[in-house]
N, C-alpha and C positions, 0 to 999 in steps of 0.2 A: 539356455541362458535367458534370464528374465530381462526383457527390454521395456523401454519406456513407452508411455502412451500420451502424446502431447494433447490429443483431443480430450482425454479424460482429465488432465490437469486443468485445461481451460474450462472444461465443462463444470468441474467442481467450483472453480472460482466464480463463474457466472451464476451458478445455482445459489451459492451462499450470498453473493452480492444482491441478487434479485430478491432473496428472502429478506435481507436487511432493509432494502428499499421499501418493500411492501409493508414490513412491520412499522418502520418509521412513518410511513404515510398514515397508518392507523393511529399512531401516536399524535401526529399533527392534527388529525381530524376528530380526536376525542374531546368532548366537552363535558365537564363535570358541572351539572346544573346547580347542585347544592352547595358548591364551593365558590369562592371568589375567583374571578379571572386571574388575579395575581397569583393565587396559590396554585391554580391549574397550570399556569405558565411555568412556574418554578419546578413543578414535578416533571413537566415535559423537558425542561432544560437538563434536569438530572438524568433522565433516560437517554437523552442525546449524548451527554458526556460519557455515560457508561458505554454507549455504542462506539465511541471513538476507539476504544481498546479493541472491540470486536472487528471493526473495519480494518484496523492496522494488522490484527492477527490474520485476517483473511488474506491480506496482501503478502504478509511474510510467509505464510504457508505456500501460497501460490508461487512466489518468486523463488523460494527454496526448491520446491518441486520442479520448477521450470529449469533452474540451473542444473539440477541432477539429470533431468530429461535430455537437455542439450549436450551435457558432457557425455551422456550415455551414447550419443550418436557418433562422437569422435573425441578422443582424449589427447590428440596430438598437441594442441596448444597448452594443455595442462602439463604434458611431458616437457615441452620446450621451456615453459615458465619455471618448473621445479627442477629440471635437470634429471628427472627420473626416467629410466627406460621402462616403459609400460606398453602393453598392447594397445592398439588403436581402438579396439572394441572390447568392452568389459561389461559385466552384468550391471543392472541398475543398482543392486545392493552395494556392490563394490564402489560404484560412482558416488553413491550416497555417503559411504564411509569416507571417501576421499574429500568430500566437501564439508560434511558435518563433523567428522572425526568423533572425538569424545565430548565435544561441547556443542555450542550452537553459534550460528553466524548472526551478527548484529550490525546491520548497515545503518550508518548515521544519516544518510540522505541518498537521493537518487544517484547523484554523481559517484558516491562510494560504491553503490550497487553496480553501476555501469562499468566502473573501473575494475572491480573484481571480476566481472563477467569477461571483460576484454582480456584479462590475464589468463583465464582458463579455458575459454571457448574459441574454437576456430571461427573466423569471420562469417562463414556461410551458415554456422549454427549458433550465432549470437544475436538473438532478437532484442536484447536489452539496449543495443546501440540505437534502436529505432524509437526509443522513448524521447519525445521532443523536449528540448530544454525549457522552452517557455510556450504557453503557460502551464503545461501539464506537470512537469517535474517540480515547478515552483509550488503548485498547489499541494502536491504530495508532501513536499518538504515542510510547508506551513502546517499541514495537518499533523505531521509528526512532532512539530514544535508544540502544538496543543496537547498531543498525547503525553509528551514528556513533562509538561507543566502539570497535567492532571495526575500523573504518576508520582510526582515528587513535591509539588507546591513549594519548591525551593526558590530562593532569591535568584539564583542563576537562571533557572527555567523561566521564572516570571520575566526577567529582563529580556530573554530571547523572544518570548511571546510579545512583550511590549514592543520590541523592534519590528515584529511582523505587523502589528497594528499601526505603528508610526508610518510605515511605508504606505499604508492605505489611508492615512490621514484621519484615523479615528483614535479615541481614547481607549485605555485598557478596559476590557470587559471579560467576564468569565466566559470560557469557551462555549458553554451551553447557551448562554444568552446570544453570543455572536453567531453561532451555527444555526440557531433556530430562527434568526432574523433573515429578511430578504435582501438580496442584492438589488440596488437601484437600477443598474443597467439592463438586467434581464428578468427582474421580478421572480427569481428563483430563490428558494431557501439555500442558505450558504452550505448547509450540510450536504444537500444534493449536488451542489456545484463541486464540492470536494470529492464526493463519491464518483461523480462523472469523470474526474481526473484519473482516478484509479482505473475505471472502466476504459477510458480512452487509451491509457498506456497499455493495458492488456490487449485491446483491439489492434493497436499499432504492431505489437509483437506477433499477434495471431496472423495478421496480414503478411508480415515478413516470412512467417513459417508456412504460409499457404493453408491456414486452418480456417 
């Protein structure tokens, strides 16, 4: 029976996240001497916006795999929630089919993810409850608001992003411009602050699982 490897799941997430950070650092430090500073800045903003999707994809692959891994350890909470009589221990492929089914899972925010995990994972195997509400989950939710805006450019998505900015006391800006800028309180690029929120959430879960 094929079983899960939590270390491998966390390892892949860290590997890809570190690659993203290294690549973005190269983007930040690249100067195009023959072009204007304004044009160079705009190109960097476009690259950062493209990476918003990749960062979210890394997180989604990681959390989906982690849900499957943890369900693979013990299915009793899933059985209690659904009312199905199933064995406590199943193969990873069967656990994957139970979660993913014939479609895909789409969590609207961290709270939605944590609520889903609580329904199907026994407390001792539920690392998602360890994700701090503030500021970690807020940062992840804000980042997804930017992702949704970039994916649709709809009026509704723009309004939600505008709400994020209003809470911070700033006017509406395109995500690339906002993420490439520095935060005043810690002098870090905002894109790095958001990536750190994903990393912190993963580290909190890894600590819970003893990894």
